[in-house]
N, C-alpha and C positions, 0 to 999 in steps of 0.2 A: 579682581577674577571672582569676587564673591557675588558681585552682581551678574556677571556672566554667567556662573553656574546656575544662579537662581532663575533667571529669565530661559536659559537653556532646559532648565527642569520643567518649568511651565510650557513652553513650547512644544517641548515633547508630549505633554500631556495632551495639548489641544491637536497635534498633529497624530498622536495614537488613538484618540476618540475617531477623528475623521478616518484614519484607516481602517477602525472597525468598521464605520458606516458604509465604506467603498466595500468592505467584504460582505456586510449584511446584505446591501442592495446589488452586489454583483451574483449571490446566491439567488437572489430572487429572480434577477433578469435570466436566469439559466433555466428556472424551472416555470416561469410563467407562461400562460397561453398569449402568443403575441397577438392573435386576432383580436381576442377580448381585451387585452391592453390597450389596443388602439381605439377601443371604443365602438368597435365595428359589429358588435354581436347581433344588433337589429338594424344594422344599416343596409339599404337596399341600393343597389347601383342603379343610377338613372340613367337610361339608354336613350339617346338623342333620336327622337323621330320626326324632327321637325322637316316639313316640305314648303319651301319657301315660295310664295307667288310673287315673282318679280315685278308683276304689272301693278302691283298693289303697293310696293316699296316706296317710301317717300324718299326723296332723293336726298343722299348724305349732306349734300351742299346746303340743301334748304333747312335741315336740321341744325347743322353747324351756325347757320345764321339766326335762327331763334334762340339760341341760348348762350350762356358765357362761353368764352375763348375756351377752346379744348384742346389738348397735347394730342390726343389720341381717340378715335372713333372706330368702334367694331361692332360686329352684330354678333348677338349671342342668341341661345335657344334657353327660355325658361317656360317650362309647363307646355313645353310643344309649341312655342310661339315665338316668333323673333323681335328682339329688340336691341336699340342702339345704346350702347354703352359709351358715354362720353367721360373721358378723364380729364378733369380740368387741373388736378394736382396727382401728378404720376410718382409714387414712391418706388424704390428697388423692390421692394416685396408687397405682395397683397394685405398684409396684415400690418405694413406701416401705415402711416397717416396719409390717405388717400382721398381725394374729393370726387365724387361721381355723380353723373346724372343719366337716369335709365328713361329711355324715350321708345313708345309704342312704334315699331318699323312701319306699321301700315296707317298709322292714323298722325304720326309726328307729334303726339301728346305727351307729356311727361307722365310717367307711369310710377305711382307710388307703390312702395314696399310697406303696405301696411299690415295690420294684425290679420285680416282676412287672406293677404295674398301670400304671408309666411305660413298660415295655418295649412296652405294648399301644397306650399314647397316642402314642408316639413314632411306632411302625411305622405307624399311622394317617394322621400328618401328614407321612410321607415317601414320596416316590415315586422315588426313584434306585435304582441298581443295586446298591447295598452292602448288609451285613448289619450288625446289632449287634454291636459289637466289644468295647464296655464300657460300666458304667452305673456313675456316682458321684454321690453325694451330695454338693453343695458348701455348707458353711454359713458361709462367710466371701465374700472378695472373688472375684468372679466375672469374669474376665478379657474375656471377649467381651461379657458384659452388665455394666459396671460401676456401673449405675443400680440394679441388682437388690440388694435389701437384705435378702431372704427367703431361707431354705433351698430350695436348686434341686437338682434331679437333673440330671445332663448325660449324656445318652446320645449314645455315639459311632458312627458308622458307617465301614464300610471302603469309602469311595469314593476316586475320585481327587483331590477337592477336600477330604476330610477333613470331613464334614458334622459338626455336634453340633446335638443337640436338647436345648433346655431346658425343664423343666417344673418348676412351683413345686410344694413338698412339701405345703405347706399347703392350697392350693385345687385342685390338680390343672390349673392355667393353663398353657397352652404359653405360655412367656416368649418363645420366638423360635428361628429357626435361625441357624447361623453356620457358616461355611466359609472357605478360604482367600481367597475373592473379597471376603467382607465384612470379614475381618481386614485385608487391604490397604487397602480403604475406610475402615475404622477409624483406621489408621495416619495416613492422610491427613486425616481429620477430627480427628485429635489435634493434627496439626501446624496444622491451619487455626485451631481453636478453643482452640490453646494447652493443651490438656489434658495436661499433662506429667505431673500428678499421678494421673491415672487416676481423674478423680472422676465422668466420663459426663456434664459439664455444662460449657456456656461460662462459666457464671458462677462461675470457680474463682480461687483465688489468683494463679497465674502471669498471668492475664489482668487481675487488678487490678493487680497490682505493674507490669505491662508499661504500663496506662493511665496510671499516677503517673510511669513513667519517660519516656512521651511528653509527659506534662505539663511535667515540667523539662525536656525537649528544647524543647519551645516557649517556656517561660518563659526559660531560659537562651538561647536563640537570641536571643530579644527582647533580653534584657539585654545581651548581645553585639552586636547590632545597634545598639542604642542607644549603647554604649560605642564603636563604630567611628564612629558619626556625630557623638557628641563630639569625638573623636579626628581628624576629619577625614577619613576614610578613603574616604567617598561624598561629601565635601565638600558636604555640606548646610546651606548658610549660616545657616539658621535656628537650628542646634545652636552655631555658632561664636562664639567669644569671644577677646578679647586676652588674652595671658599675659605678664607680663615676665619674662625671662630675661637672666642676668648672663654677659657673655662675657669670656673671657680667651684669649690668644694662647699659642702652645707654650711660652713662657718664663714663663706664669702671670702675664703683666702684665695688668692689667685693661684692656679694651677698652669698658667701659661697660656699658649694659643695653639691650636692645631689647624691644620688644613685639611678639609673634609670634600670628599666628591658629592657634587650635586646630584647624582644618581643612586646614590646610597643613602639609606635612613641614617638618624643619627645614632640609633643604637647599634647597626653595623658598622657605621663609619667610625666609630669611637672604639670599636674591637682593633680596627687597624692601627691604632695608637696604643694599644695593648690597655684600654681602660674598657672594662667591663661592668655593664649594668645588670643587674638579675632581671631575668626572664624566664619565664617557664611555659610561654604559648609560643616560643619562636618567633615573636614579632607580629603576632595576630591582633595584639591590641586587646586579648581578653584577659590576661592576668593583671595586667595594672601595674606591674613591679618596676617598670624601667621610667621611673618618675625623674623629671628634670624640669626645671624652671627657665624659659628661654625670653630673651629681650631682643626685640621687641614681641610681645605677646602674639604669635602667629594665630590665624584661623584656626578655631578648635574644631576637631573631628568627633563623629558620633562617639568613639571609643574615648575620647576625652571626657565628655559629659557624663559618662558612665561611671568613672572614677574619680572625678574632682567635683566638688563642690562649685556654686556659681562664683563664690567669692574666691576659691583657689582659681578657677580658670582667669578672673580678671588680674590675679598676680601674676599670672603667666605660667602656671604648672599645665605641663604637656606630658604625653607619653612620647619616649624618644623613637619608638618604633612606628609612629604615625606621622613623623615631620621629617624634613630635609633641611638642609644649611641654608638654602636659599633665602628663607625669611629670619636668620638668626644672626645677631651679632655677638651676644653674651648669652653663656649657657651656665646655670648651676645645676652640678650634679646632686642630687639628694642622698643616693645611696650607690656607692661604689664597691665592687667588691675585689678580692686579689686575685679573680681567675685569671688564667693565660690561656694562650691557644696552645694546642698539642695536636701531634700527628700520631693516631693509634693505628696498629696493625691488627688485624683478624688473626687470632689463633686456634679458635674453635667456636663451632656453630652447631648447635643441636637443637631438635624439637624437645619441648618439656611438656606440650600439649599440641593438639592437632592444628592449633593456630598460633602458638606462641613459641619462639624460640629465644634459647639461652646463647647470648653473643659473649665471647671473651676475647679482651684485646690486651696489647701490650703498648706500652708508651715508647715510641721511637726516639732513641737518643737522650733518654732522661731517667733518672731515677725513680724510684717507688713514688706514687702520689699519694698523700694524706689528705684525708677529708672526714667529716662527721658522717656517720651513717645515717643515711636518709637523704644525702645530697644528689644531685644530678647533673648532667653534663648536656649542652648544648650541641648538638651535631650539624655541621654543614653538609647539606645534601645537594651534590653538584647535578646540573641538568644531564639527563641520561635518558635512555629508553627502559621501560618497566614492563614487568609481565604480571597478569592477574592471578595466576596461579604459581606457586614458589618454585624455583629451580631446586633440582635434586631433592624431591618431595620422596620420603621412605613410602614403600609399597603399602605398608600397613596404614599410611594415613590418605591414602587416595580416595577412599571411600568418602571421607570427610570433606573433600575439596569437589566432588563430582558434580554438584550443582552450580559451580562456579564455571561460567564460560572461559576458555582461553582466549585472551586478548593480549595485543602488545600495544603501548602507548607510551608516548613521551611526554616528560615533565620538566618544567623550568627549575632553576636553582632554589633552593628554599634552606630552612632549619627547621630542627626539630630537637625537643627536650626529652630526655629519658634519665630515669633515677638508677642508681646504682643498685644492684642486687643482692651485693655482699659487701662488707665493710673491709675497708683498707687494713683493719687490724689482724685480719685473718687470712690475706690473699694479697699477692703483688699484681695479680692480673685486675683489671676493670671489666666489672660482668655486669650485664645488662639482660633483663627479659623485656623482649620486644613483640607486641602482639601486630600479628600482619592483618591489617584492616582490608577487608574486603569492600568491593563497591555493590551499593543497593542496587543498580540498575546501570545499563551500557553508557547513560549520559554522564555519569559522574565516576571520576579517576579513583582506582584503589588506594590505599593509603601510600602516599608517595615515598616518605621517610622510612616506613617500616617495610614496603616492599623492597627498595635500595639497600639498606642495610641487611635485610633477612637474605637476600640473594648474593650478597659479598662472596668471593671465594677466598679460603685461607690465604694468608699472605698480602691480601689486598688492604689499602690505607683508607684513612677518613680524617678528614680535619674536624677538631672539636675544641669547644672552649669551655673552661670550668676548673674545678668544679664549684657549684653554688650550692650553698649550705642554707636552706631555708625551712626545712622540714626535718627534725632532730630530737632525739630524746631530750628532756629538760635535765640539765647538770644537777649532780649532787642530790638528786631526788629519791627517795625510797617509797614513793607511792606506787600502788598497784596501777599497772599499765593494762588498759583494755584496748586491743587494735580490731578495726573494721577494716577489711579491704575485699575486692574482688577482681577477677581478671587479672592483668599485668599489673594492677594497682598494689598486687602483692610485693613488687621489687622493693621499694624503700621500707615496708614494713619487715620483709624478710632481713634486710640490713641492718635494721635497728634491733630486730630479736636476736640475731647472730650476735651483734656487738656486744648486747647486754649480757647475754649469756657468757661470752668469753670475759667479759670484765669480772662478772661473778666467780669464773671458774678460776681466774688467774689471782686474783685478789681476796685473800680470806677475809678482809676487813671492810670489802665492799658492801653496801647494804642488801639485805636479801628481799628481792621484791618480787612479787607474783606478776607474769605476765599472761595475759589472755587473749588469744588469738582466734577471732571469728573471721573464716574466709568463705565466700560464696563462688560458686561456679555453677555452670550449666549442668554438666554431666560429670561423671567420675572420672573420665577421660581429660575433663578440663582442670582437675585438681593440679595446681603447682606444687612439685616438691613434697607431695602428700607422705611419701616414705621417710623422708628426710624428718618431717615435721612429728609424724608418729613416734618416730625412734627417740627425736629430742624430747617430746613429752613423757617418754616412758622413763629415760635417764635422768631426767631433772623434775623435781617436784614442785619447782617454782613456774613450770611452763606448761600452759594448757591449752590445747588444739581442738577448735570446733569446726570442721567442715561441714558445710552446708550446700545441698544442690537443690536447685529449682527445678530439674528435669531428672526423674531418678526411675528405676527399675526395681524388681522385687527382691534382688539381691543387697539393695543400698540399706544399710542397717542404721544410718545416721540422721541428721537434721534434715529438714525437706522446707524449702520456700525460699525466703531471701534474709539476708543477713540482718537487716534492720529489723525485721520481723521477729526472727529470733531472738535478738537482744532484748526486744521490748517484752517477748512472752516470759523471759527469765529475769527481768530487768531487778525487781524488788529483792528477790532471794539472792541474785548473783551480787548486785550492790552491797546488800549487808555482809555476805559471806566473805567479800574481798576486802571489804573495809577494815573488818575485824581481825585479820590475819598479819597485819602490819604492827610493827613496834614504834609508833610515833606519839609525839604528844597531844596529836588531835583526838577528840573523842572516837571509840570504837562505832562503826556501824554509818558513819556521815560520809556523803559523797565527795566530800572536799578531800577525801583521802585517796581518790581515783584519778587518773589520767586517763584521755581518750584521744587516741591517734587514728586517723582517718584517711584512707586513700583508696578511691575506686571511681566508677562511672558517676556522671553527675546526679542521678536519680537517687542513687545510694547515699551519696554525699549531703543531698538537701536533705531527705527524709530522716536521715540519721541526725543531722544539726537540729531540725525540728524537734525530734523525740527528746533528745538531751536536754534541750532547752525546757520542754515540757515538763520534764522530771526535776528540774530545779539545778542542772549542772552550769555551773558557772563558764562564761566564755573562755576564761583564762585557763579552764582544764581541758580545754579542746584544742588539739593541734591538727591540721589536715594538709593534705597536698592534692592540689587540683591538675590532674594531668589530662582529663579529657576536655 
């Protein structure tokens, strides 16, 4: 299959190039001047004014007897004089190989189509301003008329378009006119008919080879499509079958064998057996967390190459979301969580900003769920119809959506991951903040998962798996916590903050730690839970809240810009101040006494990571949750 894909790729490149050339030449054919493109700019139509004196004609029988055997004899007019044209070799077309003899009809003598003769012929068929500049007899390939196989005179004229008149030596026939206009058209005809060998025909070897390449492209594409169907890429259940795979844990201890469907990737297939691998990207291959080692080592994907070294790839390390059981006999699970499937029922849905909703769920048929603050769950989004503008949109928020076109779309089943926005220690409900992703244009679907979840009606249910605990506060640490977030990236940070505040409130011997929360939004209406955080900062001396807006008005009194920029402006004083406020064995004022927690868009994450590293912050002191 690897060879099929490789040949398919290069075949598609060749076909794509030729399709572009067809498009280019087709456009030219629609705009060109057809008269000029035929080489007829200065061509004069020769009218036959021949008057035959039959009393002077030599009998055809006599002429035939004086020359080589002929298949055809006919009388023609050249320069208003009658000539017998004897065809000794007669081909299907005049430009094929023929052999003629031209005979003066009055004298019976052979007429020579020499330089003087062709000058007269060329001048009579030409009406331009130029003079004859050269006369050449061509016995081989004729570039302007590649089909012409017989010796031909080329008569060139000195005009602005370099006109050439071609006259066949054996018969005196005017083959045609050519000039720069026709030569340009011939170039595009060559591209269009793939006549790269200059055969003067569309029935040429390049186009025949191209036909076989196109045939291979179709066949390999069909083979590839069937293979993807069998491997479950299109989830065509008709092609699906069960296949047994032996499982081992990271210590190579046998976990038994499971039967997996060939139309479900390994990540989702294991979930059917209550085996959950960590994944924050929902199977997109971007987070790189669902690591397994499979035998035999299947063909690696581009996502595998991003997350594994060449040595690891050779050992069989792969991402479970990128592979199917077709190629797997044994599979070692590198990291297995205790996450399970749950059914959630929506109990509350409200807008906390114009584009972000707070969703509250209860677990059906189960007791309360405990998880570390900062954890997330993976939601299984079924195939359904979606809308570009949220249903039940409050009147006051409609101005924020007026630029979005009302569209209805259909989407396939998928999965998406969302972090808890409230710790399990403070509520029995599962709380999430979900940003409704809009589409940049009509060719791209809006956010499928966010649109589906935020349009659920109260009482509706959704399947999830989790919780997954990958981003959380470090245990038994009294270091100052600096948190940076933006948009719906607030969710896990909010949960961690509330959890830490609850621990300090309930436990008098818990370490007193400072928490500094930098949160960025576009406008003041986009600030999530602003009142709650302002109130928390007023009531607790250990919590400090720094809202930052990128788009402000005259009423805004807070910081303006981007979160990472505000952190940089205040970094030295900030780091020195908070380091000295903790009671630890570490020297006061050192960055080793600070922990950083990041969650937000990729730009914020990347720039903040570079900033912290440039300031000498150790990587072990930086925790982040990539949700983008």
